[in-house]
ZAPALUM-450383 format. One record per residue (C-alpha): residue in one letter; x, y, z. Coordinates in Angstrom, 3 decimals. Layout:
N
code,X,Y,Z
A,X,Y,Z
...
# end
This chain:
242
code,X,Y,Z
P,-24.897,27.029,-2.365
H,-25.633,26.774,-6.085
T,-23.881,23.380,-6.252
H,-25.915,22.020,-3.338
I,-29.168,23.231,-4.947
M,-28.299,21.522,-8.221
N,-27.368,18.337,-6.343
A,-30.742,18.345,-4.545
I,-32.565,18.842,-7.840
G,-30.568,15.995,-9.378
I,-31.475,13.609,-6.546
A,-35.155,14.559,-6.853
L,-35.119,13.894,-10.599
R,-33.442,10.505,-10.122
E,-35.978,9.498,-7.492
T,-38.743,10.521,-9.899
G,-37.101,8.354,-12.551
Q,-37.132,5.376,-10.194
A,-40.853,5.888,-9.606
L,-41.432,5.952,-13.370
V,-39.484,2.694,-13.759
R,-41.683,1.024,-11.127
G,-44.837,2.329,-12.794
G,-43.687,1.259,-16.241
S,-42.803,-2.203,-14.977
F,-46.292,-2.538,-13.499
L,-47.919,-1.595,-16.820
Q,-45.657,-4.033,-18.691
G,-46.457,-6.795,-16.245
V,-42.795,-7.360,-15.369
T,-41.083,-7.381,-12.004
P,-39.431,-4.042,-11.254
P,-35.742,-4.068,-10.287
T,-35.219,-4.855,-6.618
L,-31.836,-3.090,-6.592
T,-32.035,0.654,-6.163
S,-30.558,2.624,-9.043
F,-29.508,5.375,-6.649
K,-25.872,6.264,-6.935
S,-24.465,9.151,-4.960
V,-21.646,11.405,-6.105
V,-21.529,13.970,-3.357
P,-20.052,17.481,-3.583
L,-18.361,18.567,-0.368
K,-17.364,22.024,0.792
N,-13.707,22.762,-0.013
R,-13.354,19.408,-1.768
P,-13.428,18.795,-5.540
L,-16.018,16.573,-7.140
P,-14.949,12.987,-7.829
Q,-13.136,12.447,-11.117
I,-14.516,9.284,-12.672
A,-13.170,7.983,-15.980
S,-15.837,7.391,-18.613
T,-14.707,3.773,-19.041
S,-14.912,2.955,-15.326
F,-17.839,1.053,-13.813
V,-19.464,2.302,-10.635
A,-22.270,0.034,-9.409
P,-25.660,1.755,-9.134
N,-25.771,1.693,-5.333
A,-22.127,2.567,-4.712
V,-21.191,5.908,-3.148
V,-18.251,8.003,-4.338
L,-17.707,11.350,-2.647
G,-15.132,14.067,-2.238
N,-11.643,14.110,-3.721
A,-11.754,10.663,-5.352
I,-10.136,9.794,-8.680
L,-11.135,6.607,-10.521
G,-8.864,5.542,-13.378
E,-9.718,4.123,-16.789
N,-11.387,0.693,-16.788
S,-11.550,0.563,-12.997
A,-14.575,-0.968,-11.260
I,-16.376,-0.156,-8.009
G,-18.686,-2.924,-6.783
Y,-22.191,-2.948,-5.321
G,-22.600,-1.306,-1.929
T,-19.043,0.009,-1.892
V,-18.228,3.403,-0.375
V,-15.292,5.483,-1.611
R,-15.265,8.257,0.976
A,-12.693,10.915,0.138
D,-14.119,13.511,2.507
V,-10.967,14.180,4.523
N,-8.182,13.330,2.081
K,-7.551,12.127,-1.457
I,-8.377,8.617,-2.660
Q,-7.034,7.412,-5.992
V,-7.989,4.164,-7.723
G,-5.704,3.225,-10.608
K,-6.333,2.010,-14.135
G,-7.926,-1.410,-14.353
A,-8.227,-1.757,-10.570
V,-11.157,-3.849,-9.318
I,-12.885,-3.047,-6.018
G,-15.373,-5.711,-4.924
D,-18.784,-5.409,-3.266
R,-19.343,-3.835,0.182
V,-15.827,-2.396,0.414
T,-15.127,0.715,2.487
I,-12.288,2.948,1.308
H,-11.391,5.946,3.464
A,-8.339,8.104,4.247
A,-6.862,9.879,7.271
R,-7.756,13.516,7.764
D,-5.451,16.477,7.336
G,-3.863,17.252,10.700
Y,-3.453,13.575,11.527
R,0.288,12.862,11.369
T,0.716,16.444,10.078
T,-0.636,16.097,6.528
G,-2.957,13.165,6.947
I,-2.672,9.992,4.894
P,-4.357,9.615,1.480
T,-5.344,6.239,0.067
Q,-3.676,5.053,-3.111
I,-4.820,1.939,-4.972
G,-2.554,1.169,-7.913
D,-3.129,0.011,-11.466
E,-4.647,-3.460,-11.817
A,-4.923,-3.919,-8.059
Y,-7.681,-6.154,-6.693
V,-9.670,-5.660,-3.478
G,-12.103,-8.439,-2.585
S,-15.596,-8.067,-1.178
G,-16.099,-6.820,2.360
C,-12.658,-5.242,2.798
L,-11.691,-2.079,4.643
I,-8.904,0.011,3.121
H,-8.090,2.957,5.373
A,-5.334,5.482,4.593
A,-3.221,2.770,2.977
T,-1.301,2.161,-0.246
L,-1.937,-0.804,-2.517
E,0.669,-0.842,-5.243
D,0.164,-1.995,-8.845
R,-1.148,-5.565,-9.243
S,-1.420,-6.131,-5.502
T,-4.248,-8.297,-4.169
V,-6.285,-8.043,-0.953
L,-8.640,-10.992,-0.594
P,-12.201,-10.766,0.832
G,-12.914,-9.647,4.381
S,-9.498,-8.130,5.047
S,-8.596,-4.784,6.618
V,-5.567,-2.694,5.658
L,-5.001,0.164,8.087
D,-3.324,3.558,8.254
G,0.063,3.831,6.604
A,0.254,0.183,5.547
V,1.721,-0.628,2.123
I,0.872,-3.707,0.070
S,3.661,-3.885,-2.483
S,3.398,-4.875,-6.135
E,2.215,-8.452,-6.768
A,1.856,-9.155,-3.041
I,-1.240,-10.949,-1.728
V,-3.055,-10.478,1.589
G,-5.048,-13.591,2.483
P,-8.792,-13.556,3.289
A,-10.055,-12.129,6.614
S,-6.621,-10.764,7.474
L,-5.716,-7.635,9.443
V,-2.776,-5.604,8.163
L,-1.848,-3.272,11.001
G,-0.998,0.365,10.438
G,2.529,1.050,9.231
T,3.078,-2.530,8.030
R,4.803,-3.051,4.686
V,4.056,-6.280,2.821
P,7.030,-6.743,0.436
A,6.580,-7.418,-3.270
G,5.757,-10.970,-4.280
Q,4.921,-12.230,-0.771
Y,1.817,-13.845,0.730
W,0.723,-12.569,4.159
E,-2.192,-13.804,6.232
G,-3.696,-13.687,9.719
S,-4.748,-11.208,12.390
P,-2.402,-9.483,12.582
A,-1.135,-10.458,9.149
K,2.308,-12.053,9.021
F,4.609,-13.392,6.338
V,3.671,-16.874,5.151
R,5.679,-17.507,1.977
E,7.136,-16.148,-1.219
L,4.610,-16.370,-4.034
S,5.202,-18.780,-6.877
T,4.814,-17.760,-10.503
Q,1.626,-19.835,-10.611
E,0.143,-17.972,-7.639
K,0.933,-14.614,-9.254
D,-0.715,-15.780,-12.470
E,-3.784,-16.945,-10.531
A,-4.090,-13.536,-8.846
L,-3.909,-11.856,-12.253
A,-6.560,-14.219,-13.612
L,-8.810,-13.442,-10.631
R,-8.649,-9.711,-11.343
E,-9.189,-10.179,-15.073
S,-12.222,-12.405,-14.462
A,-13.731,-9.875,-12.055
S,-13.017,-7.049,-14.492
E,-14.785,-8.878,-17.303
L,-17.797,-9.620,-15.099
N,-18.031,-5.965,-14.075
A,-17.936,-4.988,-17.748
R,-20.972,-7.202,-18.344
H,-22.754,-5.529,-15.428
A,-21.878,-2.153,-16.952
Y,-23.470,-3.326,-20.203
Y,-26.592,-4.466,-18.349
H,-27.027,-1.124,-16.603
S,-26.659,0.698,-19.923
L,-29.857,-0.981,-21.185
G,-33.346,0.452,-20.953
P,-35.983,-1.112,-18.655
K,-37.586,-3.146,-21.469
E,-34.248,-4.531,-22.655
K,-33.293,-5.459,-19.098
A,-36.610,-7.263,-18.558
T,-36.122,-9.457,-21.629
L,-32.378,-10.131,-21.315
T,-31.680,-13.825,-20.710
E,-28.804,-15.246,-18.720
D,-27.207,-16.616,-21.897
Q,-27.467,-13.208,-23.563
F,-25.917,-11.558,-20.526
K,-22.976,-13.972,-20.591
S,-22.496,-13.608,-24.344
Q,-22.227,-9.816,-24.371
P,-18.786,-8.472,-25.233
P,-16.957,-7.337,-22.081
Q,-16.833,-3.635,-22.928
A,-17.364,-1.158,-20.098
Q,-20.081,1.426,-20.662
P,-19.868,4.982,-19.331
Q,-21.917,5.426,-16.170
V,-23.908,8.651,-16.025
L,-23.500,10.152,-12.573
# end
C-alpha cells in the first residue's frame, strides 16, 4: 500500500510540474511543448520495479512496467510500451526500440512457466512492431511494422523484413533475411547487408542520444534550441529521471 501511495503522489507532482511548464511558457510568450512529459514506471503487486540503466533513454511518453530490465545505452522510443506484468522482459545493452512498439510476454502458467521476452545486445526493433514472448538475439533486426510471436527466435545478425509476421515457435537462423506473412526464408545476408543493419542501429542510437540531451534541458533552453544546435550536440545519453 505504501508503494502505491507514493506512486500516486509522484504522478500528482509530475502533473503539477506539467501545469507549471504550461504557465511558464505562457508568461515567456513561447509555445508550450505539445508532447506530454508523462512517463509511467508502474509498480505491480508481486512484481519488482523496472530496472533501468542510468545511460538508457526512455522517451517521455513511453510506459515501462513490471519486471523489465533495460541495459546500458539502450533506447525506448516515443509511445512504446514495455509491459512486463506477467513475465520478465529484458532489453540488452545498446538495443534500440523504435516508436509505438509493444513488447509483452506470456504469463506464468502458459506452457508451464510462461515465456519471457529477451531482446539482445545491439538488437534493433523498428517502429510499430509487436514483440510478444519472443527472443531477439544480439545484433538481430526487426524492421518496422512486424510482429514476432510467442516462442519465436530471431537469431544473431538475422533480419526480419518490414510488415512481416513471424509465427510462434519459428526460428530465423543467424545471418538470414526473412519476410512476408507468415515470414519465410528469402536469402542469406551479404556482408554489406549486415553492415547496413549495423549502421541503421547506430544511426538510431545516436539520434536517441540527441533526444535524451534535449529532454535533459530546462524549458527555457528547449525553447531557444535551434535545429542546428540540436544536430551539433554530442551524442551522449543523459540519465532519465523516472
